Backbone as a ProteinNet text record, in pm:
[ID]
protein_1_A
[PRIMARY]
MINSKENIIYLYNFKFDLHHIELCNLECRQLFNKEPREKLLFSKIRTEPSISPFIKNRLQIISQNTDYSCLLETIMDLNLSDYGFKVEYLVLNGDHSERPEKRARLKDIGYRINAIPNFEKPSIIYAISRYRDIWYFGILTQHNTSWHKHNNKPYSFSSSLDIKIAKSLISIVSKGNKSKTILDACCGVGTIMLEGCISGFKIEGADINPKTCAHARLNLQYYNYDAEIFYTDVKNLNKNYDAAIIDLPFNLYSYSNYFFTKSIIQSVTKIAKRIVIVSTSDIKEFIQNSDLSIEDYCTVEKRGKSKFERKIWLCKR
[TERTIARY]
9192.6	9347.9	9366.2	9481.5	9500.5	9672.8	9666.6	9853.7	9887.7	9993.8	10072.5	10167.6	10172.2	10281.6	10418.1	10460.2	10599.3	10522.3	10457.5	10385.3	10312.1	10312.2	10214.1	10223.9	10077.1	10048.8	9997.2	10052.5	9929.1	9866.6	9789.8	9726.1	9701.2	9744.2	9701.8	9634.6	9562.3	9486.3	9520.1	9487.7	9544.3	9456.6	9506.3	9382	9470	9482.8	9533.6	9486.9	9485.9	9463.6	9531.3	9471.4	9567.8	9727.7	9702.1	9848.3	9947.5	9893.7	9980.3	10017.2	9984.6	10020.1	10168.5	10228.3	10395	10436.1	10406.2	10456.2	10423	10317.6	10272.8	10357	10351.2	10416.6	10564.7	10650.5	10758.5	10768.8	10716	10697.2	10686.1	10595.9	10582.8	10661.8	10763.8	10874	10998.3	10956.2	11074.7	11030.4	10900.5	10877.9	10863.4	10793.4	10723.3	10833.4	10888.5	10986.8	10891.1	10748.9	10660.9	10545	10463.5	10386.3	10235.5	10172.3	10022.1	9944.5	9853.6	9788.4	9615.6	9522.7	9432	9399.5	9451.4	9506.9	9495	9582.4	9590.9	9706.6	9776.1	9913.8	9939.9	9967.5	9948.4	10149.8	10181.2	10316.4	10326.1	10466.4	10527.5	10596.7	10580.6	10649.7	10540.8	10562	10485.1	10505.7	10414.4	10455.9	10343	10348.1	10259.4	10183.9	10070	9979.5	9992.1	10021.2	10005.9	10170	10216.3	10405.3	10342.7	10234.7	10227.8	10121.4	10099.1	9971.9	9869	9897.4	9857.9	9785.5	9857.8	9776.9	9664.3	9540	9424.4	9438.2	9440.1	9438.1	9531.7	9564.1	9654	9555.7	9525.3	9501.4	9600.8	9607.1	9684.2	9590.5	9615.1	9529.3	9536.4	9450.4	9435.9	9389	9312.9	9238.2	9189.6	9173.2	9107.6	9051	8975.2	8874.2	8789.1	8792.7	8686.4	8513.6	8539.7	8390	8355.5	8270.6	8232.3	8223.3	8112.1	8106.6	8197.5	8312.7	8416.2	8484.1	8524.5	8579.2	8509.7	8361.4	8304.3	8335.8	8365.9	8407.9	8517.5	8621	8778.7	8775.3	8693.4	8695.6	8636.4	8507.4	8464.2	8568.6	8650.6	8787.7	8923.8	8902.9	9011.6	8995.2	8830.9	8830.6	8866.8	8827.5	8863.5	8809.9	8876.5	8791.6	8842.3	8846	8928	8797.1	8826.2	8752.8	8723.4	8645.3	8624.6	8669.6	8638.7	8658.1	8572.9	8572.4	8510.8	8510.9	8444.4	8436.6	8404.1	8508.1	8481.5	8483.6	8405.3	8380.5	8456.8	8538	8666.3	8636.4	8610.2	8558.9	8701.4	8708.8	8805.8	8768.1	8868.2	8827.9	8763.8	8619.9	8558.1	8463.5	8468.6	8330.1	8197.5	8132.3	7973.2	7881.9	7896.4	7787.4	7718.7	7618.9	7491.4	7539.8	7496.7	7490	7415.9	7325.7	7235.9	7326	7406	7488.4	7590.1	7656.7	7787.9	7766	7628.7	7593.9	7572.5	7511.9	7512.6	7605.7	7707.6	7834.6	7903	7912.5	7919.6	7902.9	7747.5	7703.8	7744.3	7757.5	7817.1	7968.3	8018.2	8163.3	8160	8124.1	8057	8010.4	7925.6	7868.7	7972	8100.4	8160.8	8293.5	8284.6	8389.3	8324.1	8403.5	8340.4	8374.2	8335	8361.6	8262.4	8280.8	8160.1	8227.1	8189.4	8241	8227.5	8273.9	8303.7	8330.5	8251.2	8218.6	8270.6	8297.9	8331.8	8487.5	8543.9	8669.6	8748.6	8726.4	8779.5	8935.7	8920.7	9086.4	9125.8	9077	9122.3	9016.9	9053.4	8950.1	8990.7	8889.6	8885.5	8817.9	8832.9	8804.9	8777.2	8662.8	8608.4	8608.7	8691	8682.3	8689.4	8663	8641.3	8716.9	8811.8	8860.1	8886.7	8851.8	8836.4	8812.7	8681.8	8603.6	8674	8770.5	8842.9	8793	8765.3	8732.1	8868.8	8867.6	8978.7	8923.8	8952.6	8960.6	9114.6	9082.4	9198.3	9179.8	9332.7	9331.6	9349	9253.8	9269.6	9361.1	9443.2	9521.5	9458.7	9396.9	9381.6	9430.1	9485.8	9513.5	9472.5	9559.2	9558.4	9570.7	9465.4	9457.4	9510	9566.2	9594	9654.1	9782.4	9850.5	9778.3	9673.4	9601.6	9635.2	9635.3	9642.6	9763	9844.6	9949	9929.1	9823	9791.1	9729.8	9717.7	9660.6	9806.5	9912	10034.3	10044.1	10120.9	10083.5	10182.3	10269	10384.9	10370.7	10374.9	10383.8	10440.1	10468.6	10507.6	10418.3	10354	10291.4	10345.1	10507.2	10576.5	10601.7	10526.1	10593.5	10530.4	10564.3	10573.8	10402.7	10317.7	10210.2	10255.6	10149.4	10184.8	10175	10090.2	10131.6	10258.4	10351.7	10426.7	10534.8	10522.8	10634.2	10635.4	10517.3	10508.8	10568.6	10551.3	10598.8	10718.3	10798.9	10949.7	10995.9	10955.4	10997.4	11035.1	10905.2	10878.8	10972.9	10989.8	11090	11236.1	11283.9	11422.7	11443	11366.8	11388.9	11342.9	11270.2	11202.8	11166.7	11064.8	10962.2	11073.6	11201.2	11275.1	11277.2	11196.7	11225.4	11360.7	11471.4	11580.5	11656.2	11651	11710	11737.7	11825.1	11856.8	11827.4	11764.9	11694.2	11736.6	11828.2	11843.8	11728.2	11650.4	11605	11664.4	11765	11882.5	11841.5	11703.6	11669.2	11524.4	11502.3	11406.7	11290.5	11284.1	11221.5	11146.9	10977.5	10911.3	10931.4	10960.8	10950.8	10852.8	10798.5	10688.8	10706.6	10849.5	10888	10903.6	10990.3	10998.2	10874	10767.2	10638.5	10562.1	10596.1	10541.6	10652	10791.9	10849.1	10858.5	10831.5	10810.3	10688.2	10566.2	10419.5	10422.7	10528.3	10547.6	10668	10734.6	10816.1	10940.7	10982.4	11097	11240.7	11332.7	11451.8	11498.8	11466.2	11489.5	11525.1	11634.9	11674.1	11668.5	11653.2	11679.2	11764.1	11794	11923.5	11847.1	11864.5	11846.9	11939.6	11943.5	12035.9	11969.3	11832.7	11781.1	11701.5	11735.2	11691.9	11541.3	11485.8	11352.2	11276.4	11289.8	11232.9	11273.9	11390.3	11441.5	11361.7	11356.6	11248	11095.3	11029.3	10917.4	10906.9	11020.2	11009.5	11026.3	11084.2	11084.6	10960.5	10891.7	10768.2	10667.3	10650.6	10552.3	10616.7	10709.7	10724.4	10653.2	10690.6	10682.7	10524.3	10466.2	10314.3	10229.3	10321.2	10233.3	10326.6	10430.5	10490.5	10590.9	10638.4	10750.6	10904.2	10939.4	11141	11200.5	11228.7	11366.9	11439	11586.8	11678.9	11700.2	11692	11692.5	11844.3	11903.3	12036.8	12021.8	12034.6	12054.8	12197.6	12194.1	12326.5	12377.9	12486.9	12477.3	12489.8	12423.2	12474.6	12586.7	12660.5	12790.7	12887.2	12835.4	12895.7	12886.7	12758.2	12702.3	12819.9	12862.6	12961.9	12919.7	12782.7	12719.8	12718.5	12662.1	12654.7	12530.5	12426.3	12314.8	12288.9	12177.5	12180.1	12114	12022.2	11940.1	11918.6	11876.9	11870.3	11771.8	11667.2	11618.9	11636.3	11658.8	11707.7	11564.7	11484.7	11389.4	11413.7	11468.2	11553.6	11470	11479.3	11368.5	11358.1	11228.1	11196	11313.1	11315.2	11427.2	11571.6	11585	11729.5	11831.9	11782.1	11872.6	11874.9	11925	11955.8	12113.5	12129.7	12270.8	12333.6	12265.7	12316.7	12362.8	12260.6	12288.1	12299	12376.5	12467.5	12571.3	12630	12738.5	12657.8	12558.8	12464.6	12402	12359.8	12300.3	12401.3	12517.8	12611.9	12650.7	12695	12721.2	12606.9	12480.4	12432.4	12421.4	12430.5	12391.6	12536.1	12652.1	12782.6	12829.2	12749.3	12756.2	12705	12556.3	12455.7	12526.8	12570	12640.5	12743.2	12816.9	12962.4	12876.3	12768.2	12730.8	12595.1	12523.1	12422.7	12430.9	12408.9	12440.2	12311.2	12219.1	12070.2	11991.6	11993.9	11926.9	11808.1	11699.2	11599.5	11624.7	11641.2	11624.8	11514.4	11470.3	11298.2	11346.3	11288.7	11320.2	11231.8	11212.3	11077.4	11153.7	11289.7	11375.1	11438.7	11488.9	11526.5	11687	11721.9	11864.6	11923.8	11865.7	11911.7	12062.6	12078.3	12234.5	12372.9	12267.9	12359.7	12360.8	12297.2	12279.1	12381	12371.7	12439.9	12581.6	12643.6	12789.7	12853.9	12752.2	12810.8	12841	12864.9	12873.5	12767.1	12686	12531.4	12487.8	12444.8	12381.5	12209.7	12146.7	11999.5	11934.1	11865	11804.7	11674.4	11564.8	11424.7	11424.9	11308.3	11254.3	11095.5	11024.5	10874.6	10888.1	10761.9	10719.6	10621.6	10572.7	10407.6	10368.2	10290.9	10206.2	10150.5	10179.8	10113.4	9957.3	9866.2	9764.3	9700.3	9708.2	9612.4	9602.2	9631	9629.3	9719	9866.4	9949.9	10000.6	10007.3	10047.5	10177.1	10262.4	10426.9	10408.1	10530.9	10591.8	10705.2	10725.7	10820.7	10891.8	10982	11066.9	11164.6	11120.7	11214.4	11292.6	11403.6	11512.7	11543.9	11554.8	11613.4	11738.4	11818.5	12020.4	12060.4	12166.7	12266.3	12393	12485.8	12584.2	12704.6
7700.2	7720.1	7809.9	7817.3	7889.8	7934.9	8060.1	8078.7	8094.4	8027.8	8016.7	8149	8211.8	8307.2	8285.8	8198.9	8174.5	8195.6	8213.1	8223	8315	8438.6	8559.3	8592.5	8611.8	8691.5	8810.7	8950.3	9036	9069.2	9108	9158.1	9324.9	9386.8	9511.4	9588.9	9667.7	9714	9898	9926.1	10026.4	10178.6	10275.2	10387.2	10447.8	10485.2	10595.6	10651.4	10765.9	10823	10786.1	10782.6	10730.4	10793.1	10897.9	10984.7	10967.1	10821.7	10815.6	10674.8	10628	10460.1	10461.6	10532.2	10492.3	10447.4	10603.6	10652	10512.3	10479.1	10373.6	10258.1	10237.2	10115.4	10116.1	10226.1	10224.8	10220.1	10280	10257.8	10136.2	10041.9	9943.5	9824	9854.3	9786.7	9777.9	9912.9	9941.2	9885.2	9898.6	9842.7	9684.7	9585.7	9471.6	9390.8	9497	9411.3	9331.4	9404.9	9365.6	9455.5	9483.1	9597.5	9518.2	9602.4	9557.6	9532.8	9430.3	9405.5	9399	9477.3	9495.2	9595.4	9664.6	9726.9	9682	9519.8	9441.8	9411.6	9330.8	9288.5	9236.2	9056.8	9001.4	8983.2	8993.6	8996.4	8961	8896.1	8855.5	8991.1	9076.9	9211.5	9285.9	9317.2	9403.9	9539	9619.6	9763.7	9850.4	9901.5	10067.2	10107.4	10098.5	10142.1	10320.6	10388.3	10552.7	10573.4	10494.8	10579.5	10565.8	10531.4	10527.8	10624.3	10737.9	10768.8	10719.8	10553.5	10468.6	10373.7	10282	10191.8	10224.8	10186.9	10211.7	10130	9971.9	9886.7	9767	9742.4	9576.6	9485.6	9394.3	9271.4	9175	9126.8	9047	8909.4	8811.6	8747.1	8607.8	8598.9	8476	8332.3	8353.8	8243.9	8248.1	8182	8166.8	8049.4	8051.7	7936.4	7973.1	7868	7942.1	7843.2	7788.7	7765.8	7849.9	7975.3	8027.2	7972.2	7846.6	7819.6	7739.8	7698.5	7644	7783.3	7873.4	7972.2	8003.4	8025.4	8059.6	7941.9	7869.1	7713	7729.6	7766	7799.4	7941.6	8021	8168	8102.5	8014.9	7975.2	7906.3	7827.2	7734	7814.2	7937.9	8004.4	8073.2	8073.8	8137.8	8247.1	8365.6	8493	8589.8	8635.2	8716.1	8840.9	8906.4	9048.9	9146.2	9209.4	9310.5	9428.9	9484.4	9619.5	9608.5	9472.9	9455.1	9502.2	9504.2	9540	9478.2	9472.5	9394.8	9457.8	9466	9541	9429.4	9498.7	9442.8	9501	9398.7	9486.9	9485	9577.4	9575.8	9576.4	9453.2	9426.3	9420.6	9465.1	9457.9	9303.5	9326.9	9211.1	9161.1	9217.5	9186.6	9323.1	9240.9	9355.8	9298.5	9274.5	9206.7	9329.9	9333.5	9442.1	9460.1	9567.5	9602.1	9484	9434.5	9348.5	9211	9152.2	9040.5	9111	9220	9233.5	9266.2	9331.5	9325.4	9173.1	9082.7	8942.9	8898	8935.2	8854.8	8888.7	9009.5	9108.4	9030.7	9006.2	8942	8786.8	8742.4	8604.6	8587.8	8695	8745	8750.8	8827	8890.7	8786	8690	8612.3	8511.4	8530.9	8410.3	8448.4	8587.3	8610.7	8662.5	8611.6	8620.9	8721.6	8800.1	8982.8	9059.1	9149.8	9273.2	9378.1	9423.1	9496.9	9651	9702.8	9844.7	9928	10002.8	10008.3	10159.6	10261.9	10388.6	10381.4	10317.9	10320.5	10154.6	10103.7	9959	9949.6	9843.9	9793.1	9682.3	9637.8	9580.1	9550.1	9553.9	9551	9433.6	9361.1	9230.5	9266.8	9188.8	9208.5	9104	9105.2	8955.1	9013.1	8952.2	9017.7	8901.5	8912.7	8827.3	8834.3	8769.3	8779.5	8663.6	8685.3	8542.2	8411	8436.1	8312.8	8266.2	8354.3	8287.1	8413.2	8353.9	8439.6	8437.5	8568.6	8599.5	8662.9	8622	8673.8	8730.5	8819.6	8876.7	9015.9	9047.1	9179.2	9309	9388.9	9527.6	9591	9658	9799.9	9903.5	9991.9	10121.2	10251.8	10287.9	10429.6	10545	10586	10692.1	10830.6	10918.1	11001.9	11141	11169.1	11266.8	11356.3	11310.2	11383.4	11466.3	11479.4	11536.5	11685.3	11737.1	11842.6	11920.2	11873.5	11937.8	12005.7	11966.5	12068.4	12206.1	12248.6	12364.2	12431.6	12380.5	12465.7	12596.7	12664.4	12801.3	12852.8	12803.4	12836.6	12769.9	12812.3	12724.5	12772.7	12706.6	12782.3	12712.9	12768.8	12709.4	12586	12612.3	12505.3	12389.5	12386.5	12273.6	12169.8	12065.8	11898	11884.1	11778.8	11764.4	11709.5	11642.1	11605.8	11438.6	11401.5	11240.9	11219.2	11264.6	11254.5	11287.7	11388.3	11371.2	11268.4	11238.1	11097.2	10973.7	10949.1	10836.1	10825.3	10983.5	10981.5	10917.3	10967.2	10915.6	10789.4	10678.9	10516.7	10497.1	10539.1	10507.1	10504.8	10601.2	10606.3	10558.8	10506.2	10486.7	10315.7	10282.5	10138.6	10075.6	10209.9	10183.3	10144.5	10191.2	10139.1	10287.3	10287.1	10394	10421.4	10333	10366.5	10443.4	10428.1	10518.9	10657.4	10715	10868.7	10949.7	11032	11077.4	11228.7	11274	11427.3	11461	11600.9	11651.9	11779.7	11755.9	11840.9	11991.7	11982.3	12141.1	12148.1	12152	12125.3	12233.6	12366.6	12458	12460.8	12455.7	12527.2	12396.4	12274	12149.5	12051.8	12045.7	11972.9	11820.8	11798.7	11664.3	11618.2	11693.1	11689	11676.7	11720.6	11743.5	11599.5	11511.9	11377.8	11286.3	11303.6	11213	11245.5	11359.3	11343.6	11277.3	11323.7	11268.1	11098.2	11053.4	10894.5	10850.9	10905.3	10909.8	10846	10939.7	10901.3	11022.3	10965.3	11045.4	11157.5	11269.2	11321.9	11471.7	11530.1	11659.7	11712.3	11880.1	11947.6	12038.5	12101.3	12204.8	12279.5	12412.1	12495.1	12609.6	12667.6	12788.5	12892.5	12948.7	13013.4	13059.1	13164	13199.9	13169.1	13269.2	13263.8	13149.8	13058.5	12919.7	12836.7	12858.9	12783.8	12818.1	12967.2	13012.4	12963.7	12977.7	12876.1	12776.5	12681.4	12539.3	12481.4	12573.3	12608.1	12568.1	12710.7	12767.7	12631.7	12574.1	12486.5	12354.3	12342.3	12240	12262.4	12378.4	12444.2	12444.3	12473.8	12472.1	12363.5	12227.3	12107.1	12036.1	12087.8	12066.8	11921.7	11937.1	11843.7	11909.3	11833	11863.6	11795.3	11879.5	11829.5	11934.2	11921.4	12013.6	12056.2	12166	12224	12341	12324.8	12397.1	12500.7	12614.4	12745.1	12734.5	12640.2	12623.7	12569.1	12580.8	12493.2	12329.3	12287.8	12111.4	12059.4	12166.4	12088.1	12139.3	12225.2	12245.8	12150.7	12059.8	11969	11886.6	11851.1	11799	11672.3	11600.5	11468.1	11367.3	11275	11179	11088.3	11042.9	11009.5	10865	10770.2	10674.3	10691.7	10796	10829.7	10984.7	11017.2	11151.3	11165.2	11307.3	11330.9	11496.8	11482.8	11638.4	11646.5	11748.2	11765	11916.3	11908.8	12026.7	12129.2	12261.4	12367.5	12346.1	12416.1	12390.4	12511.9	12479	12549.9	12531	12475.2	12457	12374	12296.6	12241	12352.1	12418.4	12514.3	12538.1	12590.7	12597.6	12705.3	12809	12913.2	12847	12723.2	12670.5	12530.8	12485.1	12364.3	12360.1	12413.9	12398.1	12365.4	12469.8	12459.5	12286.1	12278	12163.3	12059.9	12049.2	11929.8	11971.9	12072.1	12066.4	12011.3	12051.4	11962.6	11822.9	11779.2	11606.2	11558.7	11629.3	11534.8	11574.9	11704.3	11723.5	11595	11587.8	11472.2	11374.3	11315.7	11197.8	11143	11259	11239.3	11186	11216.9	11196.5	11132.9	11073.2	10951.8	10861.2	10730.8	10641.9	10613.6	10658.9	10608.1	10765.5	10782	10922.9	10917.2	10974	11005.7	11159.2	11144.7	11294	11338.1	11446.9	11469.3	11585.2	11625.9	11722.9	11731.2	11860.5	11861.1	11858.3	11860.1	11837.1	11706.4	11635.6	11496.9	11523.4	11447.2	11508.8	11340.1	11250.2	11095.4	11104.9	11141.2	11142.2	11196.4	11327.2	11377.8	11318.4	11218	11163.2	11040.3	10981.2	10863.6	10928.9	11017.7	11092.8	11091	11103.8	11120.1	10993.8	10995.3	10890.8	10803.4	10826.4	10712.6	10624.4	10538.9	10420.4	10446.2	10441.4	10499.6	10294.1	10303.9	10161.6	10166.4	10274.5	10276.6	10356.6	10413	10547.5	10513.3	10696.7	10676.2	10815.9	10839.8	11011.7	11023.3	11145.5	11162.1	11298.1	11291.7	11412.4	11496.1	11608.6	11687.8	11800.8	11752.8	11829.4	11989.6	12083.2	12217.1	12310.4	12429.6	12506.9	12493.2	12408.7	12388.1	12263.2	12176.4	12057.2	12003	11964.1	11911.6	11784.3	11715.1	11589.6	11637.7	11547.4	11531.8	11386.8	11404.7	11254.4	11240.7	11095.3	11059.4	10944.7	10970.5	10876.9	10834.6	10692.2	10645.6	10608.2	10644.8	10606.9	10559.9	10502.2	10453.7	10497.2	10499.9	10538.6	10407.3
10537.8	10528.8	10609.7	10745.6	10804.9	10809.8	10772.7	10781.4	10895.5	10894	11012.8	11024.5	11167.3	11222.6	11111.1	11071.8	11006.4	10858.1	10827.8	10688.6	10641.8	10706.3	10746.9	10543.4	10533.5	10407.5	10402.7	10320.8	10367.5	10227.8	10219.7	10124.4	10121.2	10038	10041.5	9902.2	9904	9844.2	9800.2	9689.5	9636.2	9571.1	9586.5	9532.5	9459.2	9318.3	9261.5	9120.8	9107.2	8982.4	8845.6	8728.8	8599.8	8579.9	8605.5	8604.6	8763.2	8792.3	8899.2	8911	8798.5	8802.9	8808.2	8704.4	8696.4	8852.6	8904.7	9046.3	9142.8	9112.8	9233	9209.6	9060.4	9031.8	9071.5	9091.6	9117.7	9261.5	9320.8	9456.5	9534.8	9461.4	9495.5	9442.5	9314.7	9332.5	9406.4	9478.9	9614.7	9719.9	9762.5	9875.9	9868.2	9800.3	9766.6	9658	9577.3	9512	9375	9355.3	9240.3	9274.9	9162.6	9113.5	9140.1	9188.4	9192.9	9108.3	9088.5	8979.4	9040.7	8955.1	8982	9105.9	9113.3	9252.4	9373.4	9341	9466.1	9468	9567.4	9580.7	9710.6	9694	9803.6	9838.4	9971	9984.3	10136.5	10133.7	10313.3	10360.4	10294.3	10335.5	10415.4	10524.3	10641	10606.1	10556.2	10543.1	10598.6	10699.8	10689.6	10604.2	10593	10464.4	10462.7	10569.8	10551	10518.3	10500.5	10466.8	10286.9	10252.8	10084.7	10075.6	9966.2	9936.2	9877.9	9813.8	9750.5	9824.1	9920.7	10001.5	10044.9	10048.3	10103.9	10250.9	10211.2	10346.5	10335.2	10469.4	10447.8	10548.7	10477.3	10561.4	10578.4	10710.8	10779	10784.1	10654.3	10652.4	10744.3	10798.6	10918.6	10866.7	10790.8	10744.5	10589.7	10451.8	10360.9	10308.3	10216.4	10186.4	10059.6	9971.3	9862.7	9907.8	10015.4	10064	10195	10205.4	10304.2	10423	10418	10575.6	10624.4	10554.1	10577.1	10669.5	10589.9	10663.3	10795.6	10806.7	10900.2	11005.7	10987.5	11111.9	11168.4	11067.5	11091.3	11196.9	11152.5	11256.6	11430.5	11384	11495.9	11608.1	11545.1	11585.7	11634	11630	11649.5	11786.9	11816.4	11968.8	11965.6	11898.6	11915.5	12005.8	12107.2	12216.9	12271.7	12156.1	12155.4	12216.1	12293.7	12362.7	12291.1	12258.3	12169.6	12026.8	11970.4	11820.5	11704.3	11588.6	11507.6	11380.8	11304	11153.9	11034.9	10986.6	10806.4	10699.6	10626.6	10491.2	10400.6	10349.2	10251.2	10165.2	10049.8	9893.4	9839.1	9736.7	9620.8	9493	9400.7	9276.2	9238.4	9163.9	9101	9221.7	9330.2	9443.1	9397.2	9373.5	9374.6	9448.5	9540	9658.1	9714.6	9688.2	9753.5	9901.7	9956	10095.1	10181.8	10198.8	10225.2	10297.4	10155.5	10177.4	10247.8	10230.1	10309.3	10464.9	10525.8	10613.9	10662	10634.3	10653.2	10709.6	10611.5	10643.7	10744.8	10788.1	10903.7	11031.3	11029.6	11120	11155	11046.1	11061.5	11140.9	11091.3	11152.8	11308.3	11316	11484.3	11556.8	11508.6	11627.8	11668.4	11574.1	11624.7	11640.8	11730.4	11802.9	11936	12036.8	12178.7	12253.6	12200.7	12292.9	12277.4	12316.8	12303.4	12191.7	12079	12029.5	12048.9	11974.6	11979.5	11843.2	11796.7	11650.5	11648.1	11770.4	11733.7	11740.7	11892	11881.2	11881.4	11818.5	11836.8	11862.9	11935.9	11978.1	11886.9	11801.7	11643.7	11587.4	11440.7	11313.3	11253.4	11266.3	11172	11044.5	10949.4	10807.4	10705.5	10649.3	10543	10400.8	10302.6	10183.6	10091.8	9967.1	9837.4	9736	9661.9	9545.2	9464.2	9377.7	9247	9340.4	9386.4	9390.5	9532.4	9645.7	9769.6	9879.1	9988.7	10092.1	10178	10248.1	10280.5	10430	10538.3	10685.6	10758	10808.7	10860	10951.2	11036.3	11091.8	10950	10986.4	10865.9	10937.9	10871.2	10902.3	10772.5	10851.7	10728.4	10701.5	10597.1	10589.6	10653.2	10708.7	10817.9	10724.2	10674.1	10588.6	10652.4	10789.9	10825.8	10765.4	10706.7	10619	10527.6	10507.6	10402.2	10442	10596.9	10623.5	10572	10556.2	10458.7	10329.9	10289.7	10187	10217.8	10355.1	10410.6	10454	10425.2	10523.2	10468.8	10589.6	10557.5	10497.5	10424.3	10337.8	10205	10095.2	9972	9841.3	9735.4	9581.6	9500.2	9403.2	9309.6	9251.4	9265.8	9174.1	9306.4	9397.5	9502.4	9459.4	9490.7	9466	9547.5	9470	9524.1	9614.6	9735.9	9865.8	9829.3	9713.7	9711.4	9672.1	9561.3	9518.3	9613.3	9686.7	9811.6	9893.8	9947.2	10030.7	9968.7	9824.5	9739.4	9727	9711.7	9738.3	9854.6	9993	10100.3	10090.2	10057.1	10069.2	9944.5	9807.3	9739.1	9756.9	9861.1	9839.7	9983.4	10057.5	10167.6	10186.1	10098.3	10082.1	10200.6	10250.6	10393.9	10483.4	10505.8	10612.2	10701.1	10842.6	10906.8	10976	10951.7	11026.2	10962.3	10814.6	10747.7	10755.1	10740	10764.6	10606.1	10589.9	10439.6	10450.1	10346.2	10314.7	10201.8	10231.6	10138.1	10065	10000.9	9912.6	9863.2	9826.2	9802.5	9868.8	9979.7	10082.3	10024	9975.5	9980.3	10078.1	10084	10178.1	10256.1	10242.9	10364.4	10297.5	10157.8	10117.8	10164.7	10075.2	10152.3	10281.2	10363.1	10471.1	10553.5	10557.6	10623.7	10580.2	10466.8	10465.3	10528.7	10550.3	10591.2	10724.7	10810.1	10966.4	10985.8	10901.9	10955.9	10973.8	10873.7	10879.2	10997.8	11048.6	11128.8	11073.7	10965.5	10917	10981.7	10957.8	10987.8	10892.5	10883	10739.7	10802.2	10734.7	10721.1	10620.8	10601.8	10500.6	10487.5	10343.1	10325.3	10208.3	10225.1	10107.1	10078.1	9998.3	9976.3	9999.8	9970.3	9980	10100.8	10188.8	10305.8	10352.1	10262	10289.6	10265.3	10162.1	10196.1	10301.1	10352.2	10485.6	10576.3	10595	10722.5	10704.7	10553.5	10557.6	10560	10549.8	10567.9	10744.4	10807.7	10937.7	10997.3	10935.6	10980.4	10977.3	10816.3	10806.8	10920.8	10943.1	11016.1	11181.8	11231.4	11396.5	11374.6	11249	11255.9	11281.5	11244	11260.3	11385.9	11426.9	11584.2	11557.9	11408.3	11353.6	11431.5	11452.6	11477.4	11400	11302.2	11165.3	11153.7	11170.9	11133.9	10959.5	10951.4	10816.2	10819.2	10713.4	10732.6	10619.5	10633.5	10543.7	10483.9	10379	10334	10158.2	10104.8	9995.1	10023.1	9965.2	9984.2	9986.7	9928.2	9893.3	10030.3	10113.3	10257.6	10368.4	10341.2	10440.8	10466.3	10578.6	10625.6	10725.8	10649.6	10719.1	10618.3	10664.1	10569.8	10586	10480.1	10491.8	10409.6	10463.9	10361.6	10236.6	10257.1	10133.6	10139.4	9994.1	9965.4	9862.8	9850.3	9738.1	9704.2	9577.5	9520.3	9432.3	9454.8	9346.6	9285.5	9177	9101.9	9115.4	9114.3	9071.9	8913.1	8870.5	8773.4	8666.9	8522.2	8428.1	8492.3	8608.5	8647.3	8557.9	8459.5	8382.4	8270.5	8246.9	8127.9	8125.6	8013	7973.2	8083	8142.2	8246.8	8386.5	8392.9	8513.1	8530.1	8432.6	8436.6	8518.9	8570.5	8668.4	8801	8820.3	8965.8	8969.5	8854.7	8866.9	8880.5	8811.6	8845.4	9023.9	9030	9189.8	9266.9	9213.2	9359.7	9364.7	9216.6	9215.9	9271.6	9242.5	9256.4	9398.2	9492.4	9614.1	9686.4	9676	9730.5	9723.5	9578	9583.8	9655.7	9710.5	9796.4	9935.8	9961.9	10084.1	10124.6	10032.9	10048	9931.4	9980.6	9866.9	9770.6	9816.9	9754.3	9705.9	9585.9	9577.8	9474.6	9491.4	9394	9332.8	9203.4	9126.4	9064.5	9088.5	9025.2	8944.7	8830.8	8726.5	8623.4	8568.8	8483.7	8348.3	8362.4	8206	8230.2	8092.1	8058.5	8142	8196.9	8267.5	8293.1	8226.2	8206.3	8171.1	8071.6	7982.8	8097.6	8172.1	8252.4	8380.2	8428.8	8564.6	8535.9	8417	8341.7	8356.8	8306.3	8319.2	8441	8522.4	8653.6	8754.5	8871.5	8928.2	8993.5	8893	8967.3	8858.4	8939.2	8803.1	8833.2	8733.6	8748.5	8749.7	8880	8903.4	8872.9	8871.5	8819.6	8787.4	8722.4	8700.5	8615.2	8627.2	8614.5	8589.1	8565.2	8492	8561.4	8599.7	8645.7	8578.5	8539.4	8488.8	8584.8	8549.6	8629.5	8542.3	8625.1	8553.4	8593.6	8550.2	8579.2	8470.3	8477.7	8334.7	8248.5	8282.4	8215.2	8235.2	8162.4	8164.8	8135.6	8238.5	8180.5	8277.9	8255.6	8333.7	8438.7	8535.3	8621.6	8594.6	8571.2	8558.5	8699	8729.5	8843.5	8860.2	8858.7	8869.8	9029.1	9024.1	9124.7	9097.2	9179.7	9119.6	9279	9275.5	9352.1	9317	9417.6	9397.6	9368.8
[MASK]
+++++++++++++++++++++++++++++++++++++++++++++++++++++++++++++++++++++++++++++++++++++++++++++++++++++++++++++++++++++++++++++++++++++++++++++++++++++++++++++++++++++++++++++++++++++++++++++++++++++++++++++++++++++++++++++++++++++++++++++++++++++++++++++++++++++++++++++++++++++++++++++++++++++++++++++++++++++++++++++

């Protein structure tokens, strides 16, 4: 069976830790309108793997068959002739093939492509995989891990978001649409902004702390990213955004800071239609009493010397 251009199916496989399951599911509901099963997801939606911290690969399925020999015949009939190609064996859940068998499969595919391969710098990567007794062949797009360098940014806080969470928040609030403008309303040292910049999103930041604003700018400059950071109370921003992220500082939701919290959320609500709110305290009732409706929700456990949860609400105006 060959998938036509009008009916392209993508196979995504995922990698995540136990404490990130809820976050990954929330992200997938926003990107694909469904959750992965067995760390796999089939979808007609094309998303770049590297905008998510959890997507390992995307396989654009060209052909599939329960019979391996028939699959090989189909590949031969495609008359593929991509100079500098490479073939990978994509291991999916439930596939326990040994290394010699995998190598044999790669040779089978390689001999049926009419071109000279390039294993170091391939022009295109093809892949073969097997899932539930069905063989799949297609074009492989792998996750680019270059964003991991942000773990070594010059300036950071002990309370800063984990970069995986920061990266996922960008995907969730934007639904993977890079044309959307995003505001990081309490940007701190720019952890979220770094993930938005490296993935090509249009993001700006704001913070009322001059020191953290300065550190955020230095972090962006360190990686040669260009994004606006406003040293201001978000209520003074005279701009509109498609989406916004509010990562509330620790212990902000206390009696003494109630009006400050309220001011942040209400101010952002006026300038963004879609908002993700992150808090270590349960402010669900507070959000419901604002002008926002909660569209989705998850919790993420932070592990370390002290264990606590971050609560994430996806809201819309």
